[in-house]
N, C-alpha and C positions, 0 to 999 in steps of 0.2 A: 504493500500500500504506500502510495506517495506520501511524503512528509507534509504535503499540502493539507492532508486531513488530520494530522496528528493532534493539533493543539487541544481542541475541546472534546476529543473523542470521548466524550463524556467526562464526567467527573472521574473517569477511570484514571486518566493521567494526572490531572491536576487537582481533582477533588479527593483528598485523602480522608482518613478517618478524622473524627472531631479532634482527637488528640494531636495528630500530626499536622492537621491543617492550621493549627494555631500558630505555627512558626511562620513568620512573615518577614519581608524585607522592608525596612523603614529608613528614612533619611537620618543619617548620623549628623553630629554637630558640624562636621566639616563639609556637609552637603553631599556626601557620597551615600550609597546604599549599604546598609549593614543589616545583619540578621538580628531579629528581636522576637518578642512574643506579644501577641495581641489576645484580646478576649474572645469569648465564644462567639460574639457577634460576627467577627471576621470569618470564623471557621464555618459559619453557615453559608457563606457565599459560594456559589458554584464557579467553576472555570478558573482560568489563570488570573485571578484577581490582581489588577495592577496596584500593588500595595503602596499607595501614597498615603502617608499619615496626615490627612487633611484635618484631623481632629486638633492639631496644634493651633488651628485658627479658632477653635471653639472655646468659649469661656465656661461652658457647662457641658463638657463632652459626655460625662456620665449620664446626665439626664437625657441627652440626645439619644444615647444608646438604648436606654430603657424605652423611650418613646418609639424608636425605630423597631425594637423587638416586639412591642405591643402591636404596632401597625402590621408587622409581618404575620403575627398570629391571627389577626383579624382577616387578613387577606387569605390565609390558608383556610380559615373557616368558611369564607365566602366561596372559595374555590371548591370546597367539599360540597357546599350547597348546589353549586353549578353542576358538579358531577352528577348529583342525584337528580337534578332537574333535567339533565340531558339523557338520563338512562333510558327514557322512552325511545330515543333514537337508536340505542343499542338493540332494542327489540324490533327494529325495522319500521318504526312508525315515522317515516320521513314525511313531513308536511309537503303539500303540493304548491302552496302559495309562496313564491320566491321571496316576498318581503316580510314574511312572518317573523316574529321575534321569539320563536320557541326556545332559543338558546339562552334567553335571559330569565333570571329569577323573577318571581312575582314582585320582589322589592324594587326591581329595576324598571318595572312598567310605569306608565304614566308619563312624566316629563321626559325621562330618558328615552322611552320608546318614541315619543313624539319627536324628539331631536333626531333620532336615527332615521325617521322618515324623511328628513331633510339633510341627510349626511352628504349628499352630492352637491350641496350648494356651497359657494365660496365663502359666505359669511358664517359658516358653521362655527360655533363658539366652543372650542375644545376645552377651555378652562371650565366653563359651566358644566359641560358633559362629564368631565372628570369628577367634579363634585357630586353630580347626580348618580354616578356609578361607584361612589365610595373609593375613589382612587384606582378603579379597575378599568379605566377608559381604553387601554390598549387591548386587553383581553376581550372586552365587550365589543369593541369596534371590529376587531379581526373576526370574531365569530359571526358577527352580523354580515360583514362583507363577503366572507367565504360562503356563507349561506345564500346571500343575494345572487351570487354568480353560480350557485349550484356546484361549487367545487368540492364540498364535503362528499356529496353523492358521486360526483364525477371521478374523484380519486379514491373513493371508498375509504375515507378516513375514519379511523376509530375515534369516537368522541372523547373517551376518557384520555386517550393518548394525545389528542389535539389540545384538550384543556391542560393537560400536564405540560405539554411543550410551551403553550402560550403563557402559562403561569410561570414557568421557569424564565422565559424571556423577560416578562414584566418584572419579576423579582430581581433579575440580574442587572437591571438598570439601577444606578445608584440614586436613591431618592434624595440624598443630601446634595447632589449637584443642582445648582440653581437652573441650569439649562439642559445639559445632556442627561436627561432622565426619561422615564417612561412616558411622560406627558409629551415631550418633544417627539418621541417615536410615534405616538398616537396622532399628533398633528401632521407629521410627515406622511403617515399612512392615509389620513383623510385627504391630504393634498394629492397623493398618488392616485387615489380613487377618482378624484376629479379629473386628473390628467388621462387616466385610462378610459374615461368616458368621452374624451375629445373625439368627434366624429372621424377624423382622419386616422386615428389609431384604433378606435373601438371596433370598426368594421373588419379589421384585419387580424386582431389579436386572437390567439388560440387560448383554450383553458389553461394550458401550461404557462403561457406568457403572463396571464393575469395572476395566476398562483405565485409565480416567481416575483412579479412586481410587488404584490402585497406583502409577501413574506420578507422580501429584502427591505422594504420600507419599515416594517415592524422591528426588524432585528439589526438595522444598519449601524446603530451606535451602542449595541448591547455591551454591558460591563465597561462603559467609558469611565475613566478615572477622574475626569474633571480637570485634567491638565492636557497640554498638547504634546505633539511628537517631539519638538525641540527640547521640552522639559524632560521627557523620558530619556532622550539621548544624552543630554548633558549631566544627568544624574546617574547615568549608566544603569538604567533600569533593565531588568532581565528581559522584558519584552523587546526593548530596542536591540539587544544582542540577538534574541531569537529570530527577529525579522530583519536583521542586518541594516537597521536604521532606514528601512524603506517601507512606506505605507504601514507603519507600525500599528497604529490604532485600528485602521481598516482591516488589516490582516487578522488582528485579534478579534474584532467584531465577527468577522466571517467564520473563523475557526471555532469560536465559542458557539456560534449558531449551529455549525455542523455537529459539535459535541452534544448540544441539546437535542438536535434531531435524532441522533443515535441513542442517547440516553432515554428519550421518551419512546423510541421505537415508532415514531409517527409514520415513517416511510418504509418500515421493515417488511410490509406486505407487498411492496412493489418489486419488480425485477431489479437485480443488483445494478445493472448498467443504467437503468432509469434513475434510481435513487442517487447514484454517483453523478450522473449528469445534472440532476437538480442541485446537488451540493456545489458542483463546479460553477454552474450558471449563477447561483446565489453569490458565490465568491466574486465573479466578474462584475456583478451589479454593485455589491457593497464596496469593492475596491475602487469603483468609479467615483465614489463620493470623496476620495482623497482630493482636497482642495489644491494640492500641489500639481495635480494633473489637469487643472482647469483649462489651461490654454490648449493642451493636447486635444481634449474632447471638443472644445469650442471651435477650434480650427477645422477639425474633421467634420463637425456638424455644419459649419458655414460652407465648407467645400461641397458637401452633398447638396445643400440648398441652392448654391450657385449653379451647380451642374445639373440640378433637377434629376438626380439619378437615384433617389431613395426609392427602393422597391420593397414595400412592406409585405409582399408575398414571400420574400426571402427571410428565412429564420434569422440569419445573421443581421439583417437590417432591422428587423423587429427588436432583436436583442439590443442593438445599439440605441434604438429609440427608447427602450426601457431604461438604459443607462442614463440617457439625457433626461428622461422624465424623473428618475430618482434624484438626479443632481438638482433639477429644478425644485422638486418637493423639499429637498433638504435645505435649500436657501430661500424659500418662498416667503419668509416672514415679512420682508419689506413690501410684498405685494398684497398683504392683508390690509384690512381697514385699520386706520391709525390706532384705535383703542387696543386692538389685539397685538398689532405690530409693535407698539410701544412696550407692552409687557414683555415680549420676547427680547427686545433690545436690552431692557434693564436686567433681565435674567442672564443673558450671555455676557454682558459686560461685568456683572457681578462675579461670574465664574472666572473671567479674565483677571479681574482685580484680586480675587482670592489666590490665583496662581502667582500674581505679582507679589502679594504679601508673603506667600510661602518662600518665594525666591529671595525676597529681602531678608526674611528671617534667617535663612541659611547662607547669606552672603553670596548668592548667585546673581549673575547678570539678569536684570529684569527683562523679560521678553517684550517684544513690540506689542502694543495695545493693552499691556497688563499693568501699566503704571497709573494708578488712579489720580495721582497728582498731575501727570502730564497728558494723559489720554482721556479726553472727555467722551461721554457717550455720543453726543452729536457728531464729533469729529470721526469717531470710529465708524458710525453708521453711514455717514456721508461717503467716506472712502470705500466702505464695503459695497454699498449700492453702486457707486461709480465704476469700480474696477472688477467686481465679481458678478453682482446680480443683474445689473442693467444689460451688459453685453449678452449674457446667457438668455435672458427673457426676450430680448429683441429678436434673437434667432428663433426662439420657441414661437413667438408670434408669427414669424414668417412661415414656420412649419404648419401652424394651424390655419393659416390663410386669410385673415386671422379669424379666430372664433370669438364669440361673445365673451367667453371666459378670459381669453388672453387679452382682449381689449380692456376688460374690467381690471385685470391684474396690473396692466401697464398704467392705467389711470391711477390706481392706488400708489403704485411705485413712484410715479412722478410727483404726486402730492406729498408723499412721505419724504422723498428726497428734498423737496423744496422746504419742508418743515425743518428737517435736520440742518439743512444749509443755513437757514435763518438763525437757528440756535447756535450753530458753529460760530457765526459772525458775532452774535451777542456775547459769546464766551471770550472772543479774542479782541473785541473793541471795547472802549471805555464803558459804555453802557447805553447803546441805542435802545430803541424800543424792544423790550424782551419778548420772547416767544414763550412757549410752554410745551413740555412734553419730552419724550425720548422713545427710541424704538430699535428693532432689528434682530438678526440672527446669523450664526456661523456654524458650520458643521463640526 
């Protein structure tokens, strides 16, 4: 078996017994990684946990651990309730109505069900949906979308295994991350669903394409440590060594996903060559979210559009467009309405600033965008929109010819960019008339 599949090959390789798993690598006083011991909380995490001791930034770490442990227990209880609720599917009682919410507990009906009926609209409020589902937005959303597309029946997925897999994915996102958490994954998944519905794509996509797109969106940042690749490299983290300083986080997200697929047995009933192909294609999609490869994908995309040679009847071209769609979904926050976009901006910048505080604490060079004293939220967002988001979505608009959705997104993008630009000037000039707000996102 190729080493491409090694990493998360379940908690077999990296998830040890509770006793052994308590040994972790943490930052020593000199900024290097050293071996130490953590509590049971860390031992519960699956996968090759990127062991960054972010608790040094907490003033009440112990209380936070207790609260996190309590939340996990509640999630497990809810998961058990969902297993029981889904048991009728195991008896072959598959509902015939595509939009039914048979996968949801009774507690989730009502407002959450009403929201899911509008999950394909661009103004879908993922923050509200997460509250209505008791923090289970990713699992609930994925179950609903897989059911809407008939993929559970098409791939003959075992419901208990599916819930186990999705539960592991959701739990392996770090809830203490302001930005790279399960809510971000749910937001990207909802955006991906909107993009899969674009007429030019929808009429050509196969069930496998849709399955891959949704699964990659849900798992694309799983087990993210809340720090970026340069941080892992300069602290000589074991993941940086494992992946030779190349697409470190994305490789870890992918191989963690593969491990959870195998641990849950979700695809074990499929022919070996098919399940391996799914694993490889998931890797190709998740690796495409590496922001350092932005120009590579953008230039190829632009070339296809200039030459008008995209043939979506070809599997390779459909796969490329799934890569582009996932990249768009991953950085689409500036294309949301201001109120939601602003919340994402504050979250991602808070995560950057936490990394900067950690670097300052250990006398490391502070990474770009991570210095709260020098890097303002408006300046970060203005630059991100100008150099990353806008060029990508201009080409996406060309691809959709343009669709009502892409026009709506570009409208929000331009308004949000203007808002950030005004605030940037108000930060750098004596004090002209002030603006109000903040916004954005980064993968």
